[in-house]
C-alpha positions as a printed Julia matrix, in Angstrom:
334×3 Matrix{Float64}:
 78.89   46.28  -85.96
 79.11   42.49  -85.64
 80.4    41.26  -82.29
 82.86   38.38  -82.47
 82.52   35.9   -79.61
 85.67   34.57  -77.96
 85.49   31.4   -75.87
 86.24   32.18  -72.24
 87.77   28.72  -71.77
 89.96   28.13  -74.85
 90.1    31.52  -76.59
 88.71   30.26  -79.92
 86.87   32.95  -81.92
 85.72   30.98  -84.96
 82.08   32.14  -85.5
 81.15   28.7   -86.82
 81.81   27.2   -83.39
 79.26   29.26  -81.42
 75.91   27.75  -82.42
 74.85   26.7   -78.92
 74.44   28.26  -75.51
 76.11   27.4   -72.23
 73.9    27.36  -69.12
 75.33   29.12  -66.06
 73.65   26.52  -63.84
 73.76   23.09  -65.54
 70.38   22.53  -67.2
 69.87   19.25  -65.32
 69.32   21.32  -62.17
 66.5    23.36  -63.66
 65.53   26.36  -65.74
 64.73   29.7   -64.23
 61.78   31.39  -65.87
 62.28   33.72  -68.8
 65.63   34.83  -67.38
 67.5    31.53  -67.28
 71.11   32.73  -67.49
 72.94   31.4   -70.55
 76.17   32.39  -72.3
 77.24   32.82  -75.91
 80.92   33.09  -74.96
 81.6    29.35  -74.66
 82.44   27.59  -77.93
 80.63   24.41  -78.96
 83.67   22.1   -78.43
 84.21   23.41  -74.88
 80.48   23.33  -74.18
 80.29   19.7   -75.27
 83.47   18.58  -73.52
 82.69   20.3   -70.22
 79.1    19.13  -70.31
 80.14   15.52  -70.8
 83.01   15.53  -68.3
 81.77   17.88  -65.57
 78.04   18.68  -65.84
 76.93   15.07  -66.24
 79.09   13.97  -63.32
 77.74   16.76  -61.1
 74.13   16.0   -62.03
 74.32   12.21  -61.75
 77.15   11.2   -59.45
 77.32   13.63  -56.53
 75.25   14.3   -53.43
 73.89   17.39  -55.19
 72.88   15.25  -58.15
 70.98   12.87  -55.91
 69.33   15.82  -54.12
 67.95   17.18  -57.4
 65.83   14.05  -57.84
 63.94   14.97  -54.68
 63.22   18.33  -56.35
 61.46   16.52  -59.18
 64.38   16.91  -61.6
 64.48   13.26  -62.67
 66.67   11.8   -65.38
 65.37   10.24  -68.58
 68.09    7.61  -68.52
 68.95    4.8   -66.12
 72.6     5.3   -65.16
 74.34    3.82  -62.09
 76.08    6.1   -59.61
 79.73    5.06  -59.73
 81.14    7.77  -57.45
 78.58    7.39  -54.66
 78.27    4.68  -52.02
 74.84    3.66  -50.66
 74.67    1.55  -47.49
 71.92    0.49  -45.08
 72.14    2.77  -42.07
 69.33    1.84  -39.65
 70.01   -1.04  -37.24
 66.32   -1.7   -36.6
 65.53   -1.97  -40.3
 68.72   -3.64  -41.52
 69.47   -5.99  -38.63
 72.48   -8.15  -39.49
 72.65   -6.44  -42.86
 73.59   -3.06  -41.34
 76.15   -1.47  -43.65
 75.21   -3.62  -46.63
 75.6    -1.91  -50.0
 72.59   -0.84  -52.06
 72.99   -0.8   -55.84
 72.17    2.91  -55.9
 69.26    5.16  -56.79
 67.07    4.93  -59.88
 67.42    8.43  -61.4
 64.21    8.01  -63.4
 62.02    7.44  -60.31
 64.09    8.58  -57.29
 63.61    5.1   -55.81
 66.32    2.95  -54.25
 67.63    0.1   -56.34
 67.82   -3.43  -54.83
 70.47   -4.72  -52.49
 73.76   -5.2   -54.32
 75.23   -8.69  -54.47
 78.26   -8.32  -52.22
 80.94   -9.88  -50.08
 81.4    -8.5   -46.57
 84.65   -9.49  -44.91
 86.4    -8.39  -41.73
 89.62   -6.44  -42.23
 91.96   -7.62  -39.47
 94.15   -4.55  -39.73
 91.37   -1.99  -39.3
 88.85   -4.09  -37.37
 86.17   -2.9   -39.79
 84.12   -4.71  -42.41
 85.13   -4.22  -46.03
 82.48   -4.54  -48.74
 83.14   -5.75  -52.28
 80.26   -5.94  -54.73
 79.88   -8.44  -57.53
 80.45   -5.6   -59.99
 83.93   -5.09  -58.48
 85.04   -8.69  -59.02
 88.43   -8.67  -60.7
 89.36   -5.32  -59.12
 90.09   -6.44  -55.54
 92.34   -8.93  -53.75
 91.96  -10.75  -50.42
 95.41  -11.16  -48.88
 95.9   -13.47  -45.88
 97.73  -10.65  -44.07
 94.71   -8.36  -44.22
 91.78  -10.81  -44.1
 93.27  -13.98  -42.62
 93.77  -17.38  -44.28
 90.9   -19.2   -46.04
 88.74  -21.02  -43.52
 89.51  -18.47  -40.78
 87.97  -15.4   -42.36
 84.91  -13.64  -40.99
 82.75  -13.12  -44.05
 79.27  -13.22  -45.45
 77.64  -12.88  -48.84
 74.5   -10.79  -49.21
 72.36  -11.03  -52.32
 68.78  -10.3   -53.36
 68.21  -13.96  -54.27
 69.71  -17.4   -53.66
 70.63  -17.68  -57.34
 72.58  -14.41  -57.16
 74.25  -15.57  -53.95
 75.32  -18.92  -55.35
 76.55  -17.44  -58.63
 78.72  -14.87  -56.82
 80.08  -17.53  -54.47
 81.08  -19.68  -57.43
 82.73  -16.72  -59.16
 84.73  -15.91  -56.01
 85.96  -19.48  -55.72
 86.86  -19.58  -59.41
 88.83  -16.37  -58.92
 90.93  -18.23  -56.32
 89.53  -16.62  -53.18
 88.51  -19.96  -51.54
 85.43  -18.76  -49.7
 84.66  -22.06  -47.91
 81.06  -20.99  -47.32
 78.78  -23.36  -45.47
 75.62  -22.0   -47.1
 73.79  -18.86  -48.16
 73.94  -15.89  -45.82
 70.9   -13.79  -46.73
 68.91  -11.78  -44.24
 65.65   -9.89  -44.38
 65.24   -6.13  -44.37
 62.35   -4.67  -42.39
 61.63   -1.16  -43.69
 59.85    1.39  -41.54
 56.37    2.67  -42.39
 55.63    6.38  -42.08
 52.33    8.0   -41.09
 51.07    7.87  -44.7
 51.74    4.13  -45.01
 54.8     4.68  -47.22
 57.67    2.27  -46.53
 61.03    3.9   -45.9
 64.51    2.68  -45.14
 67.51    4.49  -43.74
 70.38    4.72  -46.2
 73.74    6.43  -45.8
 75.04    8.07  -48.99
 78.73    8.89  -49.22
 80.37   10.97  -51.95
 83.86   12.25  -52.79
 84.76   15.94  -53.05
 87.72   15.54  -55.39
 89.34   17.55  -58.18
 86.68   16.61  -60.74
 83.94   17.8   -58.38
 85.83   21.06  -57.76
 86.23   21.66  -61.48
 82.47   21.25  -61.99
 81.68   23.77  -59.25
 84.41   26.17  -60.43
 82.83   26.15  -63.9
 79.55   27.37  -62.4
 81.43   30.24  -60.72
 83.23   31.3   -63.91
 79.97   31.1   -65.89
 78.25   33.08  -63.11
 80.97   35.76  -63.28
 80.79   35.88  -67.1
 77.03   36.43  -66.98
 76.79   38.93  -64.11
 80.22   40.62  -64.2
 80.82   40.59  -67.96
 84.35   41.35  -69.13
 85.8    40.64  -65.66
 86.42   36.98  -66.58
 88.5    38.0   -69.62
 91.17   39.49  -67.36
 94.47   37.62  -67.36
 94.14   36.77  -63.66
 91.36   34.26  -64.48
 93.47   32.28  -66.97
 94.85   29.65  -64.58
 91.4    29.01  -63.08
 89.95   28.48  -66.55
 92.75   26.01  -67.42
 91.93   24.15  -64.22
 88.31   23.88  -65.31
 88.92   23.03  -68.96
 91.96   20.78  -68.7
 92.31   19.84  -65.03
 95.62   21.68  -64.65
 96.72   22.66  -61.14
 94.86   22.57  -57.84
 92.14   24.61  -56.17
 91.69   25.22  -52.45
 88.24   24.35  -51.13
 86.32   23.54  -47.97
 82.83   22.51  -46.84
 80.73   24.13  -44.14
 77.29   23.68  -42.61
 76.59   27.35  -42.09
 73.58   29.15  -43.62
 74.12   30.76  -47.0
 71.94   33.85  -46.62
 73.19   35.22  -43.31
 70.63   37.62  -41.87
 67.77   36.15  -43.9
 67.77   32.53  -42.78
 66.62   31.36  -39.38
 66.1    27.93  -37.88
 62.56   27.9   -39.27
 63.1    29.77  -42.55
 65.47   28.28  -45.11
 65.64   27.96  -48.89
 65.49   24.18  -49.37
 64.41   24.38  -53.03
 67.16   26.74  -54.18
 70.67   26.69  -55.57
 72.55   29.61  -54.03
 75.69   31.11  -55.61
 77.91   34.02  -54.68
 81.28   35.56  -55.54
 82.89   37.52  -52.73
 86.11   39.03  -51.48
 87.84   37.12  -48.72
 91.01   37.86  -46.79
 92.81   35.3   -48.98
 91.32   36.3   -52.34
 88.22   35.88  -54.48
 86.01   33.07  -53.17
 83.12   31.29  -54.83
 80.43   29.86  -52.55
 77.63   27.52  -53.61
 74.92   25.63  -51.79
 72.43   23.16  -53.27
 69.04   22.76  -51.59
 70.06   23.88  -48.09
 72.7    21.16  -47.79
 76.47   21.45  -47.61
 78.01   24.79  -48.57
 81.1    24.58  -50.78
 83.66   27.38  -50.62
 86.36   27.52  -53.33
 89.34   29.89  -53.37
 89.11   30.9   -57.02
 91.79   33.6   -57.27
 94.39   33.74  -54.52
 95.3    37.28  -53.44
 92.84   38.99  -55.83
 89.75   41.13  -55.27
 86.49   41.88  -57.07
 85.23   45.4   -57.67
 81.73   44.11  -57.02
 80.49   41.11  -55.04
 77.34   39.36  -56.18
 75.0    36.63  -54.97
 71.95   34.97  -56.5
 69.29   32.41  -55.63
 68.06   30.01  -58.33
 64.78   28.13  -57.89
 63.53   25.85  -60.66
 60.8    27.62  -62.65
 61.38   30.98  -60.98
 63.42   33.92  -62.2
 66.8    34.27  -60.42
 66.82   36.47  -57.33
 69.88   38.68  -56.85
 70.87   39.6   -53.35
 73.61   40.61  -50.96
 74.68   38.2   -48.25
 76.88   40.68  -46.39
 78.76   43.95  -46.81
 81.85   44.14  -49.02
 85.1    43.76  -47.12
 87.2    46.88  -46.81
 90.36   46.84  -49.0
């Protein structure tokens, strides 16, 4: 008997649209031995659309995406991180350039890109320094109410070269911002040197945990359930979650925590820093998906409010190794 695949995200069952496979864990984060979990129940159009909209964003433009580079999972393409913010974070190294924006991280080498050409200007309403890069020119305004009148503003331009500095200054003046700069304001960076002689510099990386990020993580949970729990994801109660993932409809409750993932196995000296950990569990509020990348933040998403699983499941994924199934804790009593 020939089995007819039905897409878990859109319901399409045209056999001609199931030529590929969907990875439970996006392939950019690794493959897992001979048992890399993949699905045949995601149609090619959904696979392509979700890969382009969610998987690529998760792998390239989130804190988890940056962390994978340190695991040796480098990209073949040079793409800027548009959803992440990189700033100098060490006073000793950065000096007067503390807080200056870095252009990002080179995904092909895991090396920091150069200092971004930028305007730093004091916000009189917040008392903080706002940063606008040259790439943002045309997408910001400098009102007198917020930044003070021209000639009375506290500002500086940082750039990797005098030519970059002067060009940005001219562009700002042409845009009508009236910088009234007396001269270039470039400062040196003094990176630290570790015990091996490698130069290092402290950088703060800031990301956004928004709806797009939640959709990407929710897709991993639904794929995980489809692979390990089978027909469970075809139940009607999963429909709204799948519409959220596929089309961005609705909202999804979520939170971050710093707690260990494998309670009872992890200690202060034993962690799983090379693993992606995933679990589906029953919570007092409903079915919850929990995921942790490389011993960093743990994301908890309320997938199905007021519902329960017949079986909880957890797994650890390490690049090059077969997935390890495990139990984090006992099932909650009904």
